[in-house]
C-alpha positions in Angstrom: -19.4 6.1 -13.3 -20.1 9.6 -14.3 -23.6 10.6 -15.5 -23.7 13.4 -18.0 -26.8 14.9 -16.4 -24.9 14.8 -13.1 -22.0 16.8 -14.4 -24.3 19.4 -15.9 -26.3 19.6 -12.6 -23.2 20.2 -10.5 -22.0 22.9 -12.8 -25.3 24.7 -12.9 -25.4 24.6 -9.1 -22.0 26.3 -8.9 -23.0 28.8 -11.5 -26.2 29.7 -9.6 -24.1 30.2 -6.4 -22.1 32.9 -8.3 -25.5 34.5 -8.9 -26.1 34.3 -5.1 -28.6 31.4 -5.4 -27.8 28.4 -3.2 -29.3 25.1 -4.1 -28.2 22.4 -1.7 -28.6 19.5 -4.1 -27.8 19.6 -7.8 -30.6 17.1 -8.4 -33.0 19.9 -7.6 -31.9 21.5 -10.8 -33.9 20.2 -13.8 -31.6 18.7 -16.4 -33.4 16.6 -19.1 -32.0 14.4 -21.9 -33.3 15.5 -25.3 -33.7 12.8 -27.9 -31.7 13.4 -31.1 -30.6 11.0 -33.9 -26.9 11.8 -33.9 -26.2 14.1 -30.9 -26.2 13.9 -27.2 -28.3 16.9 -26.0 -29.6 18.1 -22.7 -31.9 20.9 -21.7 -32.5 22.8 -18.4 -35.4 25.0 -17.5 -33.7 26.3 -14.4 -33.9 29.9 -15.6 -37.7 29.6 -16.1 -38.0 28.0 -12.7 -36.1 30.8 -10.9 -36.8 33.9 -13.0 -39.9 35.1 -11.1 -38.4 34.9 -7.7 -35.3 36.7 -8.9 -37.4 39.3 -10.7 -35.5 38.7 -14.0 -36.7 37.5 -17.4 -35.9 33.8 -18.0 -33.8 34.8 -21.1 -31.7 37.3 -19.1 -31.0 34.8 -16.3 -30.3 32.0 -18.8 -27.8 34.3 -20.6 -26.0 35.1 -17.4 -25.8 31.4 -16.5 -24.6 30.6 -20.0 -21.8 33.2 -19.8 -20.7 31.8 -16.5 -20.8 28.2 -17.7 -18.7 29.1 -20.8 -16.0 30.6 -18.6 -15.6 27.4 -16.7 -14.3 25.3 -19.6 -11.9 22.6 -18.4 -8.7 21.4 -20.0 -9.7 17.9 -18.8 -12.9 16.6 -20.5 -15.6 15.5 -18.2 -13.8 16.6 -15.0 -16.2 16.5 -12.1 -17.2 20.0 -11.0 -16.4 21.7 -14.2 -18.3 22.0 -17.4 -16.3 20.1 -20.1 -14.7 22.1 -22.9 -16.4 19.6 -25.2 -19.9 20.8 -24.3 -21.5 23.7 -26.1 -24.0 25.8 -24.0 -26.7 27.7 -25.8 -29.7 29.9 -24.8 -33.0 29.3 -26.6 -35.5 32.1 -27.0 -37.7 30.5 -24.4 -35.0 30.9 -21.8 -34.1 27.2 -21.9 -30.5 26.3 -21.6 -29.3 23.7 -24.1 -26.2 21.6 -23.8 -24.6 19.9 -26.8 -21.9 17.3 -26.2 -19.4 17.2 -29.0 -18.1 13.9 -30.4 -14.8 14.5 -28.6 -16.6 14.8 -25.3 -18.7 11.7 -25.8 -15.6 9.7 -26.8 -13.9 10.7 -23.5 -17.0 9.7 -21.6 -17.3 6.4 -23.4 -13.6 5.6 -22.6 -14.2 6.3 -18.9 -17.3 4.1 -18.7 -15.4 1.3 -20.6 -12.8 1.2 -17.9 -15.2 1.0 -15.0 -15.1 -2.2 -13.0 -17.7 -3.7 -10.7 -17.8 -6.9 -8.7 -20.7 -9.2 -9.5 -23.4 -9.5 -6.9 -25.4 -12.4 -5.6 -28.9 -12.9 -7.1 -32.3 -14.3 -6.1 -34.0 -17.2 -7.7 -36.9 -15.3 -9.2 -39.3 -16.5 -11.8 -38.1 -15.4 -15.3 -40.7 -13.6 -17.5 -40.3 -13.5 -21.3 -39.1 -9.8 -21.0 -36.4 -10.8 -18.5 -35.3 -13.7 -20.6 -34.8 -11.4 -23.6 -32.6 -9.1 -21.4 -30.6 -12.2 -20.2 -30.2 -13.3 -23.8 -28.9 -9.9 -24.8 -26.3 -10.0 -22.0 -25.2 -13.5 -23.0 -24.9 -12.3 -26.7 -22.7 -9.4 -25.6 -20.4 -11.8 -23.8 -20.1 -14.2 -26.7 -19.4 -11.3 -29.1 -16.6 -10.0 -26.8 -15.1 -13.5 -26.5 -15.2 -13.9 -30.3 -13.5 -10.5 -30.8 -10.8 -11.7 -28.4 -10.2 -14.8 -30.5 -10.2 -12.7 -33.6 -7.6 -10.4 -32.1 -9.7 -7.3 -32.3 -9.7 -6.6 -28.6 -8.0 -7.9 -25.5 -10.1 -9.0 -22.6 -9.1 -8.8 -18.9 -10.8 -12.2 -18.3 -11.8 -14.1 -21.5 -12.8 -17.3 -19.7 -16.5 -17.5 -19.4 -16.3 -20.2 -16.7 -14.4 -17.9 -14.3 -17.7 -16.1 -13.3 -15.9 -12.7 -13.5 -17.3 -9.7 -15.4 -16.1 -9.8 -19.0 -14.2 -6.5 -19.6 -11.8 -5.1 -22.1 -8.4 -5.2 -20.5 -7.3 -2.0 -18.8 -3.8 -2.5 -20.2 -5.1 -2.7 -23.8 -4.9 0.4 -26.0 -7.8 2.8 -26.0 -10.6 2.3 -28.4 -10.4 4.6 -31.4 -13.8 6.2 -30.9 -13.0 9.0 -33.2 -12.0 9.2 -36.9 -9.4 11.5 -38.4 -12.0 14.4 -38.4 -12.6 14.0 -34.6 -16.0 12.6 -35.3 -17.4 9.4 -33.8 -16.6 6.3 -35.9 -20.3 5.3 -36.0 -22.1 5.2 -39.3 -25.5 3.8 -38.6 -28.5 5.2 -36.8 -28.6 2.1 -34.7 -25.1 2.9 -33.4 -26.4 6.2 -32.1 -29.6 4.6 -30.9 -27.6 2.3 -28.6 -25.3 5.1 -27.6 -28.2 7.2 -26.6 -29.7 4.4 -24.5 -26.4 3.9 -22.7 -26.5 7.6 -21.7 -30.1 7.3 -20.5 -29.3 4.2 -18.4 -26.2 5.7 -16.7 -28.2 8.8 -15.9 -30.8 6.6 -14.3 -28.3 4.5 -12.4 -26.5 7.6 -10.9 -29.5 9.8 -10.4 -32.1 7.2 -9.8 -35.4 7.7 -7.9 -37.7 5.2 -6.1 -40.1 5.4 -9.1 -37.5 4.2 -11.6 -38.9 1.3 -13.7 -35.7 -0.8 -14.0 -37.4 -3.6 -16.0 -38.6 -1.1 -18.6 -35.1 0.4 -18.9 -33.5 -3.0 -19.1 -35.9 -4.0 -21.9 -35.2 -0.8 -23.8 -31.5 -1.3 -23.6 -31.9 -4.9 -24.7 -34.1 -3.9 -27.6 -31.6 -1.2 -28.7 -28.8 -3.7 -28.5 -30.7 -6.2 -30.6 -31.3 -3.6 -33.3 -27.6 -2.6 -33.2 -26.6 -6.3 -33.5 -28.9 -6.8 -36.4 -27.8 -3.8 -38.5 -24.4 -2.7 -37.4 -21.7 -5.1 -38.7 -18.5 -5.9 -36.9 -17.1 -8.8 -38.8 -16.3 -9.4 -42.5 -15.6 -6.3 -44.6 -15.9 -4.0 -41.5 -13.3 -5.9 -39.6 -11.0 -6.1 -42.7 -11.4 -2.6 -44.1 -12.3 -0.4 -41.0 -11.1 -2.3 -37.9 -11.4 0.9 -35.9 -15.1 1.0 -36.5 -15.3 -2.7 -35.5 -13.5 -2.0 -32.3 -15.6 1.1 -31.5 -18.7 -1.0 -31.9 -17.2 -3.7 -29.6 -16.7 -0.9 -27.1 -20.4 -0.2 -27.2 -21.0 -3.9 -26.8 -18.8 -4.0 -23.7 -20.5 -1.1 -22.1 -23.9 -2.6 -22.9 -22.9 -5.9 -21.2 -21.6 -4.0 -18.2 -24.9 -2.1 -17.8 -27.1 -5.1 -18.5 -25.3 -7.0 -15.8 -26.0 -4.2 -13.3 -29.6 -4.0 -14.2 -30.2 -7.7 -14.1 -28.2 -8.5 -10.9 -28.5 -5.3 -8.8 -31.8 -3.8 -9.9 -33.9 -6.9 -10.9 -32.2 -9.5 -8.7 -31.7 -12.2 -11.3 -28.6 -13.8 -12.9 -26.8 -12.2 -15.8 -25.8 -15.4 -17.7 -22.7 -15.3 -19.8 -23.9 -18.3 -21.9 -27.4 -19.5 -22.9 
């Protein structure tokens, strides 16, 4: 998996090296997700952090970094070690750097995450709290939605049999999800689509750039809550399936990624079973 914050940190580190500043670990570079209703935004205060020791104004240093970052656009979106061409870099008056991922860039990232595979891990027999049960319920609901979509011929699963015990994934040989409409904008139409998408970004950042202080239960509950809101308000079947099947498939793509991440959180981080049926 590729965390968006990770890609930005790597590229900022390389841009700093051009300025003669060596930072051994890109995680030393502050990159923070910024909440937004319909966009994936990040900010970095690296120029404010380093300006005094370099005897430059934060704004001047941020502009130099911005210029360098914009010359490193890649023809391959989200290539590791290069800033994707589908990210816009801006300098705010405060000297903060702001990164705005375009819909094209997010679609490419979603497709990469969708194709990730992971072997299930063994779990402990821990006492299940009400919060954990809700997370397990959300995981099972994701599984049932994906299996129903397989039966409805909306998607093809690599392993549609729940009894197999294998991770339920959209088949790698199936066609790509149509994340974008004809205007190269994400298919999603509801705020709850974007709320779930944002939570997926946050979870993957945490999984890749985690610290010992990460509250995995809190993150799992937040993802579960976002999924439940999405499931309540974002339709997949009925008119959506009949009239806009691409939107239905894009939403199922979010469901698949949610199931994948809930399983990691439950089994690897919280040490309990991720049930496929309840």
